[in-house]
C-alpha positions in Angstrom: -13.1 16.4 29.9 -15.5 15.0 32.1 -16.1 11.1 32.4 -20.0 10.9 32.6 -20.3 7.2 31.6 -21.9 5.2 34.6 -20.4 1.6 34.8 -22.9 -1.3 34.8 -22.6 -3.6 37.6 -22.4 -7.3 36.5 -24.9 -9.6 37.8 -24.7 -11.5 40.8 -22.6 -10.0 44.0 -20.8 -6.9 43.8 -18.5 -6.5 46.7 -16.3 -3.1 47.1 -13.3 -3.3 49.5 -10.1 -1.4 50.0 -7.0 -2.9 51.5 -6.5 -0.1 54.1 -9.9 -0.9 55.9 -9.6 -3.3 58.7 -13.0 -4.8 58.2 -12.4 -5.4 54.5 -9.3 -7.5 55.7 -11.0 -9.4 58.2 -14.0 -10.3 55.5 -11.5 -11.7 52.8 -12.2 -15.3 54.3 -15.8 -14.7 53.9 -15.5 -13.5 50.1 -13.4 -16.9 49.5 -16.2 -18.9 51.1 -18.7 -17.2 48.7 -16.7 -17.8 45.9 -16.2 -21.3 46.8 -20.0 -22.0 47.3 -20.4 -21.4 43.5 -21.8 -17.6 44.1 -21.0 -15.0 41.3 -18.9 -12.8 43.1 -17.5 -9.5 41.2 -14.9 -8.1 43.4 -13.8 -4.2 43.3 -10.9 -2.8 45.0 -10.4 1.0 45.5 -6.9 1.3 46.5 -4.3 -1.8 45.8 -5.2 -4.0 42.6 -3.2 -6.8 44.4 -5.8 -6.8 47.3 -7.0 -9.3 48.4 -4.3 -11.7 47.2 -5.5 -14.6 45.0 -9.1 -13.2 44.3 -8.6 -11.2 40.9 -10.2 -8.0 42.1 -11.4 -5.5 39.5 -9.1 -2.2 40.0 -11.5 0.7 40.9 -8.5 2.6 41.4 -10.1 6.0 39.8 -13.2 5.4 41.8 -15.8 5.3 38.8 -17.8 2.2 39.8 -17.4 3.7 43.5 -18.6 7.1 42.7 -21.6 6.1 40.1 -23.1 3.6 42.6 -22.9 5.3 45.6 -20.6 3.5 47.7 -20.2 5.4 51.0 -18.8 2.6 53.2 -16.7 -0.6 52.4 -16.9 -3.1 52.2 -20.1 -3.0 50.5 -22.3 -5.9 49.3 -24.5 -5.3 46.2 -26.8 -8.1 44.9 -27.5 -7.4 41.1 -29.9 -8.8 38.9 -30.5 -7.9 35.0 -28.3 -5.0 35.5 -30.4 -3.5 38.6 -29.6 -3.4 42.2 -31.5 -5.5 44.4 -30.4 -4.7 47.8 -27.2 -3.9 49.4 -25.4 -4.0 52.7 -22.5 -2.3 54.3 -19.8 -3.3 56.9 -19.8 -6.7 58.0 -23.1 -8.0 59.9 -23.0 -11.9 59.4 -27.0 -11.9 58.9 -27.2 -9.1 56.6 -24.5 -10.8 54.4 -26.0 -14.0 54.3 -29.3 -12.3 53.5 -28.3 -10.3 50.7 -25.7 -13.3 49.6 -28.5 -15.7 50.1 -25.9 -17.9 51.4 -26.2 -19.2 54.9 -23.2 -20.1 57.7 -20.9 -17.4 56.6 -17.6 -16.5 58.6 -18.6 -18.5 61.7 -15.1 -17.5 63.2 -16.0 -13.7 62.9 -17.5 -11.6 65.2 -21.0 -10.9 64.3 -20.7 -7.3 63.6 -18.1 -4.8 62.9 -18.4 -1.5 61.3 -16.9 -0.7 57.9 -14.6 2.5 56.6 -15.3 5.6 54.6 -15.2 4.9 51.1 -12.3 6.5 49.0 -15.3 8.3 46.8 -16.5 10.4 49.7 -12.9 11.5 51.0 -13.3 14.7 51.6 -9.4 15.2 49.8 -11.2 13.4 46.7 -14.6 14.2 46.3 -14.4 17.6 44.8 -12.1 16.4 42.0 -14.6 13.2 41.5 -17.5 15.4 41.2 -15.7 17.3 38.4 -14.8 14.1 36.6 -17.7 12.3 36.9 -21.1 14.2 37.5 -20.5 16.4 34.4 -20.0 20.0 34.4 -23.0 21.7 35.2 -21.4 25.2 34.9 -21.7 27.4 31.8 -19.9 30.3 33.4 -16.8 31.6 31.0 -13.3 30.3 32.0 -10.5 32.6 33.1 -7.0 31.1 32.9 -4.4 32.2 35.0 -0.6 31.4 33.7 1.4 29.2 35.6 3.6 32.2 37.4 0.7 34.7 37.9 -0.3 35.0 41.6 -4.0 33.8 41.4 -5.0 36.0 44.8 -3.2 39.2 42.6 -5.0 38.3 39.8 -8.2 38.4 41.0 -7.2 41.6 42.9 -6.0 42.9 39.2 -9.3 42.2 37.6 -11.1 43.8 40.0 -13.0 41.1 41.4 -12.3 42.1 44.9 -13.9 44.3 48.1 -10.3 45.0 48.7 -9.9 41.9 51.0 -8.6 38.6 49.2 -11.3 36.3 47.8 -11.2 32.5 47.4 -10.2 31.5 43.8 -13.5 30.1 42.4 -12.4 26.9 40.7 -14.6 24.6 39.2 -14.3 22.1 42.2 -15.1 24.5 44.6 -18.0 25.8 42.7 -19.8 22.7 42.3 -19.3 22.0 45.7 -21.0 24.9 46.4 -23.9 24.0 44.2 -24.2 21.0 46.5 -25.8 23.5 48.9 -28.8 24.0 46.8 -31.7 21.9 44.8 -32.0 24.8 42.4 -30.7 24.6 39.1 -27.3 26.4 38.2 -28.8 28.0 35.4 -31.8 29.3 37.0 -32.5 32.8 36.9 -32.7 34.7 40.2 -32.7 38.3 39.8 -31.7 41.4 37.7 -28.9 43.0 39.2 -28.7 46.5 39.3 -26.8 49.0 38.4 -25.8 47.3 35.2 -29.2 45.2 35.3 -27.3 42.0 34.6 -29.1 38.6 34.9 -27.6 36.4 37.6 -28.0 32.8 37.8 -27.6 30.1 41.2 -24.4 29.6 39.3 -23.3 33.0 39.2 -24.4 33.3 42.9 -22.3 30.3 43.8 -19.0 31.6 42.1 -19.4 34.9 44.3 -20.2 32.6 47.7 -16.9 30.5 46.9 -15.1 34.0 46.7 -16.6 35.0 49.8 -15.3 32.1 51.5 -19.1 30.9 52.0 -19.7 26.6 52.6 -22.2 24.9 50.6 -25.0 25.2 53.5 -24.6 28.9 53.5 -25.7 29.3 49.8 -29.4 29.1 50.0 -29.0 32.3 52.7 -27.0 34.0 49.7 -29.5 33.5 47.1 -32.4 34.6 49.4 -30.3 37.6 50.1 -30.0 38.4 46.5 -33.4 38.3 45.7 -34.0 40.3 48.6 -32.3 43.3 47.6 -32.4 42.8 43.7 -36.0 44.7 43.3 -37.6 47.9 43.1 -38.9 47.7 46.6 -35.5 47.5 48.0 -34.0 49.3 45.3 -30.1 48.6 45.7 -29.5 51.1 42.7 -30.5 54.0 45.0 -28.4 52.4 48.0 -25.5 52.4 46.1 -25.7 55.6 44.4 -26.6 57.6 47.5 -23.7 59.7 49.1 -25.3 58.5 52.7 -23.1 55.5 54.2 -25.7 52.6 53.9 -25.5 49.1 52.6 -27.6 46.1 52.9 -28.0 45.0 56.4 -29.2 41.5 56.5 -31.1 39.9 59.4 -31.3 36.2 59.4 -34.0 34.1 61.5 -35.3 30.6 61.8 -33.5 27.4 63.1 -31.4 27.1 60.1 -29.3 30.3 61.4 -28.4 27.9 64.4 -28.0 24.9 62.3 -25.3 26.9 60.1 -23.8 28.3 63.4 -24.6 31.8 62.8 -23.8 34.4 65.7 -27.0 36.1 67.2 -25.0 36.5 70.7 -21.6 38.4 72.1 -20.1 40.3 69.3 -23.1 39.9 67.0 -21.7 42.7 64.6 -18.6 41.8 64.9 -15.8 39.5 63.3 -15.0 35.8 64.3 -18.1 34.4 62.8 -17.8 32.7 59.4 -21.3 32.2 58.3 -22.5 35.7 59.4 -19.4 37.6 57.9 -19.5 35.3 54.4 -23.2 35.3 53.9 -23.0 39.2 53.6 -19.9 39.5 52.0 -21.1 37.0 49.1 -24.3 38.9 48.9 -22.3 42.2 48.3 -19.7 40.8 45.9 -22.7 39.6 43.6 -23.8 43.6 43.6 -20.3 44.3 42.7 -19.1 41.4 40.2 -22.5 40.8 38.2 -24.1 43.9 38.9 -21.2 46.6 38.4 -21.9 48.5 41.7 -18.4 49.5 42.3 -17.0 52.1 44.9 -16.2 55.3 43.5 -18.4 54.5 40.0 -22.1 53.8 40.8 -21.5 53.7 44.6 -21.2 57.3 45.7 -21.2 57.0 49.3 -19.3 60.3 51.0 -18.0 57.9 53.8 -19.3 54.6 53.5 -19.2 52.3 56.5 -17.2 48.6 57.2 -20.7 47.3 56.9 -20.7 47.6 53.0 -18.3 44.6 53.1 -20.5 42.5 54.9 -23.4 43.4 57.3 -25.2 40.3 58.6 -26.3 38.7 61.7 -29.1 36.3 62.8 -31.7 37.1 65.5 -31.5 35.7 69.0 -35.0 33.9 68.6 -34.4 31.3 71.5 -33.8 34.1 74.1 -36.1 36.5 72.7 -39.4 37.7 74.8 -41.0 38.4 71.6 -41.4 36.9 68.2 -38.6 37.3 65.2 -38.5 40.1 63.0 -39.4 38.1 60.3 -42.5 36.9 62.2 -43.7 40.1 62.8 -43.4 40.7 58.8 -45.4 37.8 58.2 -43.6 34.8 57.9 -44.6 31.7 59.8 -42.6 31.1 63.1 -40.0 28.3 62.5 -39.5 29.3 58.8 -36.1 30.2 57.9 -36.3 33.7 56.5 -34.0 36.9 56.2 -34.6 40.7 56.1 -32.8 43.1 54.2 -32.4 46.8 55.3 -30.5 49.8 54.0 -28.6 50.8 56.8 -25.5 52.3 58.3 -23.0 51.1 60.8 -24.5 50.6 64.3 -24.9 53.1 67.3 -24.4 52.0 70.9 -27.5 53.0 73.3 -26.0 53.0 76.9 -28.5 52.7 79.7 -27.1 50.8 83.1 -29.6 52.1 85.5 -33.0 51.9 84.2 -34.7 48.8 85.8 -38.5 49.9 84.6 -39.7 50.0 80.8 -40.8 53.5 81.0 -37.6 54.9 82.1 -35.7 52.6 79.4 -37.9 53.7 76.7 -37.2 57.5 77.4 -33.7 56.7 76.9 -34.3 54.7 73.5 -36.6 57.6 72.6 -33.6 60.2 73.2 -31.5 58.1 71.3 -33.3 57.9 68.4 -34.8 61.6 68.3 -31.1 62.0 67.0 -31.0 59.6 64.3 -29.1 61.4 61.3 -30.4 64.9 62.8 -32.6 65.6 65.7 -34.6 67.4 63.1 -35.0 65.0 60.4 -38.5 63.2 60.7 -40.3 60.8 58.6 -37.9 60.6 56.1 -35.7 57.4 57.7 -36.6 54.1 59.0 -34.3 52.4 62.0 -33.5 48.9 63.5 -33.5 49.2 67.3 -31.3 45.7 68.2 -32.2 45.3 71.6 -29.4 43.4 74.0 -30.9 40.8 76.3 -30.2 42.5 79.4 -32.6 45.6 78.0 -34.9 43.1 76.5 -35.2 41.6 80.0 -36.4 45.0 81.7 -39.3 44.7 78.9 -40.2 40.9 79.5 -40.4 41.1 83.2 -42.7 44.0 82.8 -45.3 42.3 80.1 -44.3 44.4 77.5 -44.7 42.9 74.1 -43.1 43.8 70.8 -46.3 45.7 69.8 -45.9 47.6 73.3 -42.7 48.5 73.0 -43.1 50.0 69.4 -46.1 51.8 70.6 -44.4 53.4 73.3 -41.5 54.5 71.5 -43.5 55.7 68.9 -45.6 57.6 71.2 -42.5 59.5 72.8 -41.2 60.3 69.2 -44.1 62.8 68.5 -42.0 66.2 68.2 -43.6 69.7 68.5 -42.7 71.2 65.0 -41.8 74.7 66.8 -38.5 72.4 67.5 -38.4 70.9 64.2 -38.7 74.2 61.9 -35.7 75.6 60.1 -33.5 77.9 62.4 -34.9 76.3 65.5 -32.3 76.0 68.5 -29.8 77.7 66.2 -29.6 74.9 63.7 -30.5 75.9 60.3 -31.6 72.4 59.4 -35.1 71.6 59.7 -38.8 71.5 58.2 -40.5 74.2 56.7 -41.7 77.1 58.7 -45.3 76.4 57.6 -45.1 73.2 59.9 -44.4 75.1 63.0 -48.1 74.5 64.8 -47.8 70.5 63.8 -46.5 67.9 65.6 -44.7 65.4 63.7 -43.5 61.7 64.3 -39.8 60.9 63.8 -40.4 57.6 62.0 -43.3 56.8 59.7 -45.8 54.0 61.0 -44.0 50.8 60.9 -40.8 52.9 60.4 -39.1 51.1 63.6 -37.8 47.6 63.2 -37.4 45.5 66.5 -34.5 42.9 66.5 -33.3 40.8 69.9 -29.5 39.9 69.7 -26.1 40.4 71.1 -24.5 39.2 74.3 -26.0 38.0 77.6 -23.7 40.8 79.5 -24.0 44.8 79.1 -26.7 47.0 79.4 -26.5 48.0 76.0 -28.5 47.9 72.6 -27.9 49.4 69.1 -29.8 51.1 66.5 -29.2 50.9 63.0 -30.1 54.2 61.0 -31.6 53.6 57.3 -31.6 55.4 54.2 -34.6 57.5 52.6 -37.6 55.5 53.2 -40.9 54.9 51.1 -41.4 54.6 47.1 -38.8 57.4 46.5 -35.9 55.3 48.4 -35.5 51.9 49.8 -38.1 49.8 52.2 -37.4 46.6 54.1 -37.5 43.3 52.4 -38.1 39.9 53.7 -37.5 36.5 51.9 -38.0 32.9 53.0 -35.1 30.7 52.4 -35.5 28.2 49.7 -33.0 25.0 49.7 
């Protein structure tokens, strides 16, 4: 049961201390001096009810007073009148204590200033328990009881809540801590999640973010990702049901990517970065656990790819010669956003000799030509993830994003005689009636250009997509709301 009743502070001076704080021990003579001067002092102690000796402190060992009145540092001195806080000071500053207490000449033998200590009510080992106890449960999800002798990790495997890897148990304490990462209400409905078309709330997303291993500051990115995939434009139902090996690829941009420590550089698609991996994983868990998108059921991929656990990364905007992908798609610069793309695993593009943009573009075009099938045209989009050393070739030549894309599209206009069925001994291809035409490999706007990767290595990557347009899936960009 939560205890949400707020203790009322008595009028006069309220002082909160704890024995283990050296500054609190130092100011004991000042507290005595205040009482001797006739000040109405109410003293609360967080740890040892016997401290300070002889001053009759009120025990706040359950930390209810400290929690409800936002005590972050001890000692804290608060002046209260008619049950309302007028002002406060923390730590020890003689001039501040004298001002708040309206008493001159305090502690003349003490130094003028000494910082306080952290309040027990904000102790990382206690704060989650206190939030559950005092803030009142904001959660509406059903509780699942696990037997005392049942292994909670195995229990989650048994209930089908995982992606094949262990997940973090979503206790009430952890979920409420996760919800601190957003100002949005837990009950707010965010999206209808395919394939089962189930409403998902902020709370349900937070539960899956806990399970994925997210920090609270990652939650707004997870919410934006869920919003981005759960709509007719992205068509996550189709992305799940296809037998192609695709899943949501999440490309993040904006200053928030750096604030939460996302990786945009070395090993950008790989292991080791908590934000990248858990944000993508949380979005996938929402689709699985809320929407019912489980492999072997609606998810019918012939091979799949490891990115279906998590494929999420940040753009290297700081080192980029171009604007971000999100900005190219209409988001204002310096606004946090993400773009979702229905992608397969990355394929490496190697060119270690090109030092001019024309030659390097020829390499990219040759690699892009082979995407899915050398004769597949117009049906699939692609992301080109340009490595910094390749991007530098274009930057030195003064090619902007639009020029790079224009030159790639120009090199990917393919004669129909190379594309028709049977040409070059390949049965796959376009109908014979298109032999006389020239067809583009990609539709207009079908190449998405992103800058990311380690600073060393003349490599880039391409990420092929699924069926595009209204019959398939289209990239979706969403701003990140706190």
